[in-house]
N, C-alpha and C positions, 0 to 999 in steps of 0.2 A: 508487202513492200513498205507501207507506211510504218508498220511496227519496226521493221529493220532500220529505217531511217531514224526513227525515234530512239532506238537503242544505240545506234552509232553516235547520235548527238549527245545522248546521256553519257556514253562512255567517254567522249571527247571532253565534255565539261567536267566529268568526274576525274579524268586524268589530270587536267590542269589544276583542279582544286587539290588533288592529292599531292601534286608536286609542290604547290604553295605551302600546304600544311607541313610537308616533310622538310622543306627548306627552313621555314620559320621555327619549327620545333628543334631543329638541329643547330641553330645558331650558337647556343651556349655550349653544347658538346664540341662544336668546331673550335671554340676558344680554348677549351681544355685540351683538345687534340693538338692544337698549335703549341700550347704550353708543354705538353709531353714531348713533342718533337724537339723543342728547344732544350728540354731537360736531357734528352738522350744526346743531343749535340754537345751539351756542356757536362757530360757524364764524368769527366775527369775531375771536376771540382766538387768536393764534399758539400759545399754550401750552394750548389747549383739550384736546389729546390726553392731558395729564398727569392731570387729574381724571377723564377718561373711561376710559383704559386701566387705571389702577390699580384702580378698583372692579371692572372686568370680569375682571382677572386674579385678584383676591381671590375674586370670585364663582365663577370656574371652579374654583379650588382648593377652595373650600368645598363645591361641588356634586359634584365628581368622585367622591368616595368614596360619598356617598348614592346617586348615579345608578348606580354600578357594583354596589352592594349590591342595589338594586332590580332590576337586570338579572339578577343571580344568583338572586334570589328568584323572578323570573318564569320563568326557565329551569327551576329546580328544581320549581316548581309545575306548569308546563304540560307538561314533557317528562321529569320525574324524573331529569334530568341534574344532578348536584351539581358545582358549580365551587368548589373551596376558595378562600377569600379570600386566605389566605397573608399576612395582615398580621402584622408583628412586634409581639410583646407587650413592653410596657415592664417593666423589672425593678423590684424594690422600691426605695423611697427610704429611706435609712438615715441616722439622726442619729449623727454621730461624737462622740467625746469632747471635741472642740474646740467643739462647739455648732453646727457647720455641718452642712448636709444634703448627702449624696452621692447623686446620681441616676444614676450609671453613666457620666456624661460630665463633670460639673463639680461643684464645691462651691458651695452657695448658702446665704444667711443664714437663709432661712425655708423651711419645707416647701412652701408655696404656690409660691414662686419655683422651687424644685427640680422640682416636678411640671410647672410650665408649661414650663420649659426642657427637661425630659426629653420631654414630649409633642411639642414642635416638632422637637427633634433626632431623635427616633425616626421621626417622620413624614417628615422630609426625607431621612433616610438609608435609608428603607424602599423597596426596589425596587417594591413593590406600589403605592406612590403614583404613581410615574412610569408604571407600567402602567395605572393608572386614568386618568391624564391622557391617555395615548395613546388609550385606548378612547373617552373622551369626544370626542376629535377625529375618530375613525373612525366611530363609531356614527351620527352624523347623515347622513353621505354614503353609508352602506351600509344598515343596517336601518331608519334613519329615513326615507330616501327610499322604500324599498320598502313600508314599513308605511303611508306616507302615501297610497298609491294608492287604497285603498278609501274612506277618509274624503274624499279629494279628489274621487273619482268621485261620492260621495253628495252633496257640496256642489254639484258641477256639475249633478247631476240636479235638486236642489231649485231652483237658480237657473234652469236651462233650462226646466223644466216649468212654472215660474211665469210664463213669458213667453207672449204671445198669438200670436206668429208661429211658422211651421213650423220654421225653421232652429234657433233656440234650443231648441225642444222636441226636435228630433232629437238635438241635442248632449246634452240632458238624458237622453234615453233611452239614448244611448251611455254616459254617465257612470253610469247606474244599472246597466247590464250589467257595466261594468268593476268597479263596487263589489261586486256580488254574485258575479261570477266570481272576483275576486281575493281576496275576504275570507277564504276558508278557507286560503289559502296565503301571504298577504302577511306574516304575523307569523312564519312558520317560519324565516326567515333569521336570526332572533335567536339561535337555538341554535348553529349553526356559527360565527358571528362571535364570539359571547361566549366560546365554548370556545377559539377560536383566539387571541383577544387578551386575555382575562381570566385564562386559566390560567397558573399560575406556570411559569417555565422549569425545565428539568431541573436546572440548577445551583442555582436557588433552592430547589427541592424537596429536593435533596441537602443543602444547607446547613441548611435547617430540620430535616431528619431527623437530621443530626449534632448540632445543638443539643438536639433532643428526647432523643436517646440519651445525650448528656452529662448532661442533667438526670436522666434515669432512672437512670443509673449512680450519680450522687450520691445519689439517693433510696434506691437499693438498698444503698449503702454505709452510709447512716445507719440504715436499717431493720435491716441485719445487725448493726451495732454495738449498737443498742437490744435486739435479740433476745439477743445474747450477754450483755449486762448483766442482762436478765431471767432468763436461765438461771443465771447466777452468783448472783443474789440469791435465787432459789428454792432452789438447792442450799445456800447459806450459811444461810438462815433455816429451811429445812425439813429435808432429809435429813441434811445435815452436823451440825446441832445435835442431831438425834436419835441419830445414830451416836456422837457424843461422849458423850452421856448414856448410851447403851448401853454404851460402854466403861467408864465410871465405875461403872455398876451391876454389871457383871461383875467388876470389880476389887474392889468392896466385897463382893460375894457370895463371892469367893474367900477373902477375909480372914475372913468370918463362917462359912465352911463348917464349921469345927471347933468354934467357940465358940457359935454360934447358928444351927443348921441350918435352923430354921423361917424366920428372917429371911432367910437366904441363898436359900432356895427362893422366898420372896416376891419378892426382888429379881430372881431369874432369870426368874420369870413376867412381871414388869414388863419385863425386857429382851427377852423373847420377843415381848411385845405391841408394844414399841417397834420391834423389828426388822420385824415385820409391817407396822406403820404406815409405816416408812421405805421398805419395798419397794413399798407402794402409792403413796407419793408419787413414788418414782422412776419407776414405771410411768406415772403421770399426767404426769410431766415429759417422759418419752420420747414419750408420746402427743401432747403439745402440740408437740413438735419435729417428729416425723414418725410418724403413727400406723402401727403394724405392719400393721393390716388393709389400709392403703392400698398398702403394698409387696407384701403377699401376695395380696390378692384384687382389687385394682384400685379405680378410682374409684367405680363403681356400688355395690359392696358396702360401701365405706367410707362413702358417703353414707347408705346404708340403716342402717348401724350408728350413724351420727351422729344420724339421725332417731329411732332407738330410745332413745338416751341423752338426747335433748332433752326438757325438761319440756313442750314443746308436743305437741299431737296432730298429728304430722307425717306426711304421706303422700308417698311417692316413686313417681313414675310415669315409666317409660321403656320403649321397645321396642328399645333399642340394647344391643349387647354389644361394647364397644370398650375399647381400651387406648390411652391417650395417653402422651406422653413424661412421665417421672416429675416433672420440674419443673412442667410444666403441670398435671398431676393434683394436685400439692400446692397450687398456687396456686388452682385451682378449689375444692378441698376446703376450704381455709381461708377462701375467699371465701364459700362457703355457710355455714360455721360462723359467720362474722362476721355475716351477715345474720340467721341464726337467733338469735344472741345479742342483736342489736339488737331483734329482734321481741319477745323476752322482757323485756329490760331496759328498753327505752324505749317500745315500742309497746304493751306489756301485752297481747300477743296470746295466744290460746289454741289456735289451729289454724294450720297452715302446710301448704303444698303445694309440693313440689319436683318440677320436670319437667326432664328431659334429653332433647334431641332433636337432630336434624341437619338443616341446610338448606344453601342454596348458600353462605352466608357462613362455615360451620363448625359447631362444636358450640354449641348454644344452651341455656343453663341459666336457667330461670325459677323464682323463689322468690316465693311470694305468701303473705301472712298477713292475718289479720282484725283487726289492731291499729288503733290510733287515728290512724295516718298521721303526716305531718310529717317523713318520713325524707329528703325532698329537700333539707332545710336542712343542707347539708354544712358543718360547722364546720372551720376550719383546725386540723389536728392531731387531728381526730376519727377514729373508726373507719372511716367511709365514705371520708374523704379518704385515709387510709392504704391502704384497699382499692383505691381507684382507682389509686394509685401502684404498688401491687404488680401489678395486672393490666396496667398500661401497659407494664411490662417485656416482656411477651409479646404486645404489641399487642392485648390483649383490651380490650373495651369494657364499660362498666357503665352501664345506663340504669335510672333509678328513677322510678316514678310513685307518688306518695304524697300524695294530697289529704288535707286535714284531715278526720278522721273515718274514714279508711281506705277501702278496703284498700290495702296497700302491695304493689306489684309491682316486682320487681327482675329485670333481664335481663342476664346475662353472655354475651357472644359470644366464642368462642375461634376465631380464624381459623387452623385447622390441620386436617390430615387425620388420621383415626384410623388406628391401626396394625393 
């Protein structure tokens, strides 16, 4: 009995999925069927194919990308197989000193014209566009035909069983059997066909990877230059100024040593305090560049020390004893530090929980706070945007869930093996 119920449920789910696949795959053929119908209607005009084929071609081009996106969504939802879209992203549109707008292809008088020209040029030059058009031509005669078997059988069953004679009813019973028997399997052809024809070619994947690495290299160069400027500014405004003042105080104390020993001793005490303050600033500067505890004790102890120094009531939980490559440990450490800083500065949190674990994808770091949320609004040039760029250099990913009112949950995934 339980197996029968399971089969009926599987047949019902399969029937609905087969209907969805059949409808989606037949959208473009429906456009051409409507065009043919109009052509037959206008058959008396020798130029009737012009107003018929042009709308059909435009409809095919307009529907190809939404249809392929729908297939990717269905495959990911039903089978957990993710097919990357691989669409090319348009670059920024920049206004030049001449007043014209540059969109990466041509100069236009207005920003609207530049964006429109860029959108069409990018789409026509994108290999994914032609891949989508190819799939919309293949899908109806592959997955569309197979997925249409259960709904066609159900339609035949309804029509046949509604007739009074024996032969149509027998055909109706046969259609019902076909519908129920094929429903659990008819939709399954969508996964191999979609993976085969919607997946980007190795050459396209390699080209996209090269573009991504080029952008990451540029971001890393910009970030490195900004960090160097920050260090120079901190040294100039902090330790360097104090050391200059320290030298002047010692020179003045040396002159006053014989004429005014008390004033000389006071200046030497101030110089000693200034030296201690300068040493503290230099230690903080070095800690901001690369914390010594990270080099000496590793990531876990460095995160625990970071939690102790944080104004939040931070809890660190892990059952791992691991060492990663030093650049990766540094990126993860400063990523956690950035998230804790945002929790204090923007979310006004009072508690945080840091968890480090391992799964099939690598090392997973979860940071959760009880702040007011809203951290998913990534501003260009903000801390989270910079954090995403730094993590992307190591193929790390950052996922943030931060509804209004909190809590905020951030997950960093490091695709690497522990040492």
